[in-house]
N, C-alpha and C positions, 0 to 999 in steps of 0.2 A: 691384535692378531689372535685368532683362535688357535690354541695349541692342540696338536693331535697326539694320541697315545703312541708310544713306541711299538713296533711290530712284535708280535709274540715270538719267543724263542722256539726253534725247531725241537720237536720231541726227540728224546734220546733213542738211538737205535741199538739194537741188540748186537752182541759180538759177532755172530755169524754173518749178519748183514755187512758189517765192517770188513770182514775177511773177503767177502765177495767183491766188495768195491776195490780192494787192493789187487785182487786177481785181474779184474777188468782193466785196471790201470796198467798192469804189467803187459797184458795182451796188446794194448794200444801202443805201448812203447816198441814192441817187436814189429808191429805193423809199420810203424814210422820208419824203422831201420830198413825194412825190406823195400818199401815203396820209394824211398828217397836215397839214392846213392850219392857219394861225394861229388860225382861228376855233375849231378843235377843242381847243385847249389843248395844253399840254406833257404828253407821256405820262409815267407814273411811271418812275423809273429802275429798271433791272433789278436783281433781288436778287443779291448777291455769292454766288459758289459757296462751298460749305462748305470751311472750312480743313482742310487735311490734317494729320494728327498729325505732330508733329515727331519725328524720330528721336532716340533717346537718344544722348548723347555717349559715345564710347568711352574718354574720359579718366578715370583713377581719381580718386576724391574726394580733395580736399586733406586731409592729416593735421592734426588739431587739436593744437597744441603742448601739452605736459603742463601748463604753467603756466595755460593757458586752460581745461583740462578741469575739469569740476565735480568737487568732492571726493565720493568715495563713502564715506559714514559708516556703511555697513552693518556693516563689521567692528567699528568702534568701538561701535556700538549693541549688537551682539551681545555684545561683551566687557562692556559696561555691564550688560546683562541678566544675564550670568553672575555678576558681582559682586553684583548686587542679590539674586540667588538665594542666594548664599552668606550674605549678611547676614540674609535672612529665615529660612534653614534653621538658622542658628546664632545665635539671639538672645542677646545678652549677651557673645558672643565678639568683643569690640571689636578685638582684635589681628588676628583672621582677616579681619574686615571692612576694617580699615585696609590690610592687605596686598593684599586683592582690589582695593580702590579705587586703591591706589598702582600696581598692575599696569596698570589701565586707563589712568591718566594717563600712565604712562611709555611704554606701548605704542602710544598713539594721540595723540601731542602735536598741538596746534593744532586739534583738533576740539571741537565743543561738548560732546561726551560726555566728553572729557578734563577740560574745565573743571567739568562737573557732578561727575565722579568726585573731583576734588580737593576740591570743597566737601563732598562726602559723607565723604571721608577726614578732613577737619578736624573735622567734626561727630562722627565716631566717636572721634577723639582726645580731644575735650572730654568726651564721655560717659565714656571710659575714665578720665580724670583724676578726674572727679566720683565715679565708682564706687569707685576705689581709695581716695580720701580717706574716703569713707563706710565702706568695709569696714575700713580700718585704724584708724578713730577710736577704737573701743572698746579695742583693744589699746594704743593710744598713751596713752589716758587712764589705764588701769591702771598702766602703766609710769611715767607722770608722777607719779602719787600715791606710788608706792614711792620714786622719786628724790627727791621733796620731803621725804620722811621720812629721807633719807640712806641708803636701801637701794639703792644703785646696782647692786650685783652682782645682787640679786634682780630689779631692773627689766630688766637686760640678759638674764638667763635667761628671764624671761617673754616678751620679744620673740623670743628664739631659739626657744622652744617654739612660739610662734605661726608663726614662719617655716617650721618643719618641716611644719606642717599645710597650707601653701599650695601649690597647683599652679601658680598664675600666677607667671611670672617677674617681672612688674612688682611684685607684692606682696612677693616675696622681696627684690627690690632696695630697696623702701621700708623693709622691716624692717632691712636692712643699714644704710641711712642712719640709721635711728633708733638702732640699736646704737652706731654711731660717735658720734652726738650724746650719748647717755647716757654713754659712756666719757669724752668730753671734759668733760661736766658733772662727772663724778667727779673728774677731774684738777683742774678749776677749784676745786671744793670743797676739795680737799686743799691747793692753794696758799693759799687763803684761811685755812684752819685753821692752816697753818704760820706765816703772818704773824701771826695773832692769838696763837698759842702762843708765838712769839718775844717778843712784847710782854709777855705774862704772865710768861714766864721772866725777862726782864730786870728786871721789877718784883719778882721773888722769889715770885710766886704760882704755884708749880709745880703744885699740885693742879688749878688751872684749866687750865694748859697741858696736863697729862695728859688731862683731859677733852676738850679741843678736838681733840687728836690721836687720841684713842680712837675718835671717830666715823668718820673715814675708814678707820681700821684695821679696824673691824668691818663696815662696810657698803659700803666702796669696792670697785671692781673689783680683781682680783688684783694688778695692777701698783701701784695706789695703796695697797692694804692692805700690801704689802711695804715700800713707802717709808714709810708711816706707822709700821709696826713699827720700822723702823730709826730714825726720828725719835724715837719713844718711848724707845728704848734710849739714844740720845744725851741725851735730856732727863733720864732717870733718873740717868745718870752725872753730869750737871751738878747735879742736885738733891742728890745725895750729896756732891758736892764743896762745895756751899754749905751743908751741914748745920751746919757750925761757923760761928757768926756772926763769930768773929775771923778765921777763914780767908777767909770771904767778904769781910770788910772789907778785908783786906790785898790780896786779888786785885783788888778793885774799885778800890782806891786806886792800885795799880800800873797798872792798865789805864787809869784816868783820866789819869794822867800821860802815859802813852804815847799815848793817844788825842789829847791836846792837842797833842803834838808832831806826830803824824800829820796832824791837822787844820791846824796852822799851817805845817808845812814839807813834809811828805811828799805830801799830797794835791795842793797846787798844782803841785809838780814832776811828779807823775804826770799831771795834767790837761794839762800843757804838753809831755808826752812826753819829759821829761828824766829818764829812768829811772835812770841812774847816780847822779844827784843824789838822787833819792828813796831809793835803797838806802842811800846814806851817811847820810841823815837818819834813816832807820828804825833804824839801829844793828845790832849783831850779833844772830844768832839766839838767843844765850843771854840776851839782855836780858829776855825774857818768853816764856812758852810760845806765845803767839799770834804772836810776831814771825816765827818760822820759816815758818809758813804764809803770812803776808803777804809775806815776801821771795820765796817761791816763786811767788806770784801775780804780783808785779811783774816777776820774772825772765821768766816766761812771756810777759807782755805785751811785754817788751823784745825777746825773741827774735822775736816776730811782727813788731814794728816793724823790726828789722834785716832780716828777710826782705823786707819791703816796699821798703826802701831798695835792696836788691840787685836786686829786680825793676824798680824805677824806673831804676837805672843801666843795666840791660840794655836798656831802651827808648830809650837815648840815640840821637839822630839820627832818631827816628821821630816822626810826628805824635802829639800827645797833647792831651787836654783834662782840665783839673783843676777839680773842684768844691771851693770853699772853704767854710769854716764860716760865713762871713758871707753866703753865698748867691751870691757872685760866681763866674763861670766864666771861666777863662783857658785859651787854647788856642794851639797853635803846635808847632813842632818842638822836641822835648825836647833841650835843650843840655847841661845839667849838673845833678847832684844833689850839693849841698854838705852841710856838717855840719848846717845849720839852714835852708837855702833850696834851692829848686828853680828852675831857669832854663829859659825857653822862648824860642825865636825866633818871635815872633808876627807877624802881617801888618803891624802898625804898628811893629815893632821889638822889641827884647828885653823880656821880661816876667819878673819874679821874684815868687815867692810863698813865704811862710814855710812850712816843712814842718809846723810845728805847727798850721797852719790848714787843711791838706788834710782833707777830710771823711773820717770813719772808714769809711763804706761804700765810698769809693773806695780807701782803703788795703786793705780786705779784698778788693775786686774784683781789684786788681793782684797780690795775694799768693796767695790760695787758688787752687790749680790751676796756678800757674806756679812761684813760688819754693817753695811748700809743697804737698804732695799733698792733694787735696781729700778723699780717702777715709780718711786716717789719723785715728785718734782724737786723737792728739797735736796735729794741726793744729786740730781743732775746739776742743780745750781751750785752746790758745793764743789762738785767735780770741775765745773766750768771755771770757777774762781781759783781753784787749786792750779789748774793748767795755766790760767792767766798769770798767776804769780810765778809759775815756772818759766814763763816766756813763750809758751806753746799756744799761739793765737788760734791756729786751726782747730786744735782739739777743744779749746775753750769755746769757740764759735759753735761747734757741733753740739756740745752739752748745753749751751744756752738755748739753742733752738729746740732741743729735746725738752728742756724745762718749760719752755713756753708752750709747746704742744701738750704738755701734761698739766697745764693750768697754773703754772707757777708765776709769781709776780717778779719779773726780771728787770723792771725799769731801772732801779738803782744800780744793779749789777751791770746792766748794759751801758749805763753812763760811765761807770768806772772803767769798763772794758774799752769803750770807744774814746773817751776824752778825759779820763781821771788823772789824778796826780801820778800814780804809778805808770800810767800809759805815757804821760809826757816825760817822766823821768827816764823811762827806758829808751827814749830817743836821743839821749845825750850822755856823755860821760859824766860821772859824779863830779860835782864841784864846778862844772862849766855852765855857761849860759846857754 
């Protein structure tokens, strides 16, 4: 609005002119008294003159602070409309719709349109998940039927063929996950077949053992098929060795005697981490063909334990926390590592703990990556045999697999782990058949 200047003030009048105005006013008053008597009543008051328009102010309007200014959602609404157009123009393209709604929510935070866009994005995501599951179900069922029959390699190939035909990245990722699952199922079936075949072979039922290992060799994934073929070769060699009943009896008798000694003397020493004593009780490598591999396994566990002791001594003077096998936790500044005990200066005074009671996972944590290289196959093999001597088969199996992946020769260690003297001794109380 255009502002107008205020009207100029009237010029000052002289004193004589003011006196004249007063006299005129007095004369008017007398005339009113004469013209209007009390009987005539009081005349009506004169009407006020019309009010002159007020001039506009020249001061600028006060600025509205940004926090008080109303939000302009026009841009957000336009972005929302564009995203809606994308969703309508490309029905079924849930990824494009999700990207469009995400752009609205990220570009206009705090607006009602951003909240609506986020709701639409979640709805598109749920629709995508439902669509993917429906699309993949047929391929998954076919592969599952093949896997149930033991044809894991064929199941994997079927999913790979399905993957090549898909344009959606999400379906390709779903196919990759299914392939990984099928490969793991093949490995699990192999492990179960090996356990069952070992039991049959120990009972002299080699034909049944051959049949059990033959299934993963024929229908397993290439990795499993190769391992199954190697297991079959070992099994055939063992069957040939046991062909002569007399030879089998002699071997079994010798093994039984040795197993009893292992169960009664070697295994307790190994479990207590007294490896030198265990090696003395086991006897020389020439005592039995199986003794040489058992000795190497115990020696590997012993090397791992010595590496832990070195790592523990290197931590002297530093804060440490120890987890013990009975569940207790002791902490303090590491004072000393003796032959069979470890000492800490705790908050309440000195604390001692038997080295044989330190939990195996803490031993490994202090050793791998410090005293021993974490990337070497030899480290993984020693860790596997240490865990095996501790009775932790799951951890031993993981480290054996890692050693194999890194090129280590684990044949002898795997035989000890699966069917060696220590394995047999751990299945029965010491001194019992």
